C-alpha positions in Angstrom: 15.4 -16.5 17.6 15.3 -20.1 18.9 11.6 -20.8 18.6 10.0 -22.4 15.5 8.8 -19.9 12.9 5.3 -21.3 13.1 5.1 -21.2 16.9 2.9 -18.4 18.2 4.6 -16.2 20.8 3.0 -14.0 23.4 3.6 -10.2 23.4 3.9 -7.9 26.3 4.7 -4.2 26.8 5.4 -3.0 30.4 5.5 0.7 31.1 6.9 1.7 27.7 8.0 5.2 27.1 9.0 6.6 23.7 9.8 10.2 22.6 10.2 11.8 19.2 12.4 14.6 20.2 10.4 16.6 22.7 7.2 14.9 21.9 6.1 12.2 24.3 4.5 9.5 22.1 4.2 6.7 24.7 3.8 7.5 28.4 4.1 4.2 30.3 2.0 2.1 27.9 1.4 -1.5 28.9 -0.4 -4.4 27.1 -0.3 -8.2 26.9 -1.3 -10.5 24.0 -1.5 -14.2 24.7 0.0 -16.6 22.2 -2.3 -17.2 19.2 -4.7 -14.4 20.2 -5.4 -11.1 18.6 -5.3 -7.7 20.2 -6.5 -4.5 18.5 -5.1 -1.1 19.5 -7.7 1.6 19.1 -7.7 5.4 19.7 -7.6 8.7 18.0 -4.8 9.9 15.9 -1.7 10.7 17.9 -2.7 8.3 20.7 0.5 6.2 20.3 -1.0 3.1 18.6 1.5 2.8 15.7 4.4 3.7 17.9 3.6 0.9 20.4 3.1 -1.6 17.6 6.5 -0.7 16.0 8.2 -1.2 19.4 7.6 -4.9 18.9 9.7 -5.1 15.7 12.1 -2.3 16.9 11.1 0.1 14.2 10.6 2.3 17.3 12.9 1.8 20.3 11.5 2.1 23.8 13.3 4.8 25.8 12.1 3.1 29.0 10.0 0.1 30.0 10.1 -3.4 28.5 9.0 -5.0 25.3 8.8 -8.8 25.3 8.3 -11.3 22.5 7.8 -14.8 23.7 9.0 -13.8 27.2 12.3 -12.5 25.8 13.4 -8.9 25.9 13.1 -7.7 22.3 16.1 -5.4 22.8 18.3 -8.5 23.5 17.5 -10.0 20.1 19.3 -9.1 16.9 17.0 -6.6 15.2 17.3 -8.2 11.7 16.5 -11.6 13.0 13.6 -10.2 15.1 12.0 -8.5 12.1 12.4 -11.5 9.8 10.4 -13.6 12.3 7.6 -11.1 12.8 5.2 -10.4 9.9 4.5 -6.8 9.3 1.8 -5.1 7.2 2.0 -1.2 7.0 -0.9 0.9 6.0 0.4 1.4 2.5 1.4 -2.2 2.0 5.1 -1.4 1.6 5.5 -3.5 -1.6 8.6 -3.0 -3.7 7.2 -1.4 -6.9 10.0 -2.7 -9.2 9.5 -6.3 -8.1 6.8 -8.6 -9.3 4.3 -10.0 -6.9 5.8 -13.4 -6.4 9.2 -12.0 -5.7 7.8 -9.5 -3.2 6.0 -12.3 -1.3 9.1 -14.6 -1.4 11.4 -11.9 0.1 11.5 -13.1 3.7 11.5 -16.9 2.9 14.6 -16.1 0.7 16.3 -14.1 3.4 15.7 -16.9 5.9 17.0 -19.4 3.3 13.9 -21.5 3.5 13.6 -24.4 1.2 11.7 -23.5 -2.0 10.9 -19.8 -1.1 8.8 -19.4 -4.3 6.6 -22.3 -3.3 6.1 -20.7 0.1 5.2 -17.4 -1.6 2.7 -19.1 -3.9 1.0 -20.9 -1.0 0.8 -17.5 0.9 -0.9 -16.0 -2.1 -3.4 -18.8 -2.3 -4.1 -18.3 1.4 -5.2 -14.7 0.8 -7.3 -15.5 -2.2 -4.9 -14.7 -5.1 -3.9 -17.2 -7.7 -0.1 -17.2 -8.0 -0.4 -18.1 -11.7 -2.6 -15.1 -12.3 -1.0 -12.5 -10.0 2.5 -13.7 -9.4 4.0 -12.1 -12.5 2.3 -8.7 -12.1 3.8 -5.6 -10.7 2.1 -3.8 -7.7 0.9 -0.9 -9.9 -1.0 -3.4 -12.0 -3.2 -4.4 -9.0 -6.2 -2.8 -7.3 -5.8 -1.4 -3.8 -7.5 -4.5 -2.3 -5.2 -6.8 -4.3 -2.1 -4.9 -3.2 -3.1 -5.3 0.5 -3.7 -9.0 -0.1 -0.2 -9.3 -1.5 1.2 -7.3 1.5 -0.6 -9.7 3.8 0.7 -12.7 1.9 4.2 -11.4 2.2 3.8 -11.1 6.0 2.6 -14.7 6.1 4.9 -16.4 3.7 7.5 -17.4 6.3 4.8 -18.5 8.7 5.8 -16.2 11.5 4.5 -16.7 15.0 3.6 -13.0 15.3 2.0 -10.6 12.8 1.8 -6.8 13.2 -0.8 -4.9 11.2 -0.9 -1.1 11.1 -4.3 0.0 9.8 -4.0 -2.4 6.7 -7.6 -2.0 5.7 -8.2 1.7 6.4 -7.7 3.1 2.9 -10.0 0.6 1.2 -13.6 1.0 0.1 -16.3 -0.6 2.3 -16.9 -3.7 0.0 -13.2 -4.4 -0.4 -12.6 -3.9 3.3 -15.3 -6.4 4.2 -13.9 -8.9 1.8 -10.4 -8.5 3.3 -11.9 -8.9 6.8 -13.3 -12.2 5.8 -10.0 -13.3 4.3 -8.1 -12.3 7.4 -10.5 -14.2 9.6 -10.1 -17.3 7.4 -6.3 -17.0 7.6 -6.5 -16.7 11.4 -8.5 -19.9 11.5 -6.0 -21.8 9.4 -2.8 -20.4 11.0 -2.0 -20.2 14.7 -0.4 -16.8 15.1 -0.4 -13.9 17.5 -1.8 -10.7 16.1 -1.4 -7.0 17.0 -3.7 -4.8 15.0 -3.8 -1.0 14.9 -7.1 0.5 13.8 -9.1 3.7 14.4 -12.3 1.7 13.8 -13.8 0.1 16.9 -16.2 -2.0 14.9 -13.3 -3.4 12.9 -11.5 -4.1 16.2 -14.6 -5.9 17.6 -14.8 -8.0 14.4 -11.2 -9.0 14.0 -9.7 -9.1 17.5 -10.2 -11.2 20.7 -9.4 -8.2 22.9 -9.1 -4.4 22.5 -6.7 -1.9 24.1 -8.0 1.7 24.1 -5.1 4.2 23.9 -5.1 7.9 24.6 -2.2 10.3 24.9 0.4 7.5 24.9 -1.3 5.5 27.6 -3.5 2.4 27.6 -6.7 3.4 29.3 -8.2 -0.1 29.3 -7.7 -3.6 27.8 -10.3 -6.2 27.6 -13.0 -7.8 25.4 -15.6 -5.6 23.7 -18.1 -6.9 26.3 -15.7 -5.9 29.1 -15.3 -2.4 27.7 -19.1 -2.0 27.2 -20.1 -3.4 30.6 -17.5 -1.6 32.7 -15.5 1.2 30.9 -12.5 2.1 33.1 -12.5 5.8 32.2 -14.9 8.4 30.8 -12.9 8.4 27.6 -13.5 4.6 27.1 -17.2 5.1 27.9 -17.5 8.0 25.3 -15.7 6.0 22.7 -18.0 3.0 23.1 -21.1 5.3 23.0 -19.9 7.0 19.8 -19.2 3.7 18.2 -22.6 2.2 19.1 -24.3 5.3 17.7 -22.7 4.9 14.3 -22.2 1.1 14.1 -24.7 -0.5 16.6 -25.1 -3.6 14.5 -21.4 -4.2 14.5 -20.6 -3.6 18.1 -21.7 -6.6 20.3 -23.3 -6.0 23.6 -22.4 -8.0 26.7 
């Protein structure tokens, strides 16, 4: 990829279709994410959120439609180079269990042959609130769940990618740890200019962490906009019902227009 690693890049999906055998996972899904902005994909299980996110690093390949990263067709880019320039945090963190923390975080800087990859890894750990001196020599099994997700986030950030994809990275954590990681993530976003695509089933989390929200159902995007947009003018009855349910359970977390 010709752009600087630290340069944020816009994301776009246009009419994307993807099938798992006979199962239609994406049915003409379309979204746009402006550079240095954050979009959250929300919807019930099986709505296609994770599949759409994975189309951007080609862990899922679109059967039809277009996926663009920085205005370039993702399928025209070498898949290994594409993935090394896009940060990715899966739900389980995806850390290599037999590698110590610092080596896990330094993986992509080493693959990119960056100067002093361990220093980049140490800085990324500090960004997410972990001391490299304290945690760098530990194995993943020696960490708490929250610490493991901080390490996973640090690994995604270590090479300073312009884009980061997060697939429900906070969903398995307890409420206190989750709130702490939300604050850490917001701090990192303020410090680093990057484009973010976040998958979550939690509308309150989406409202807190993202600039815009795309509501998915049955492989399609029913509406994309700010939380205020969705609340003021839901495009479908499904979006209206989703907003109503979220406000009933998390009214203090869902802003009104």
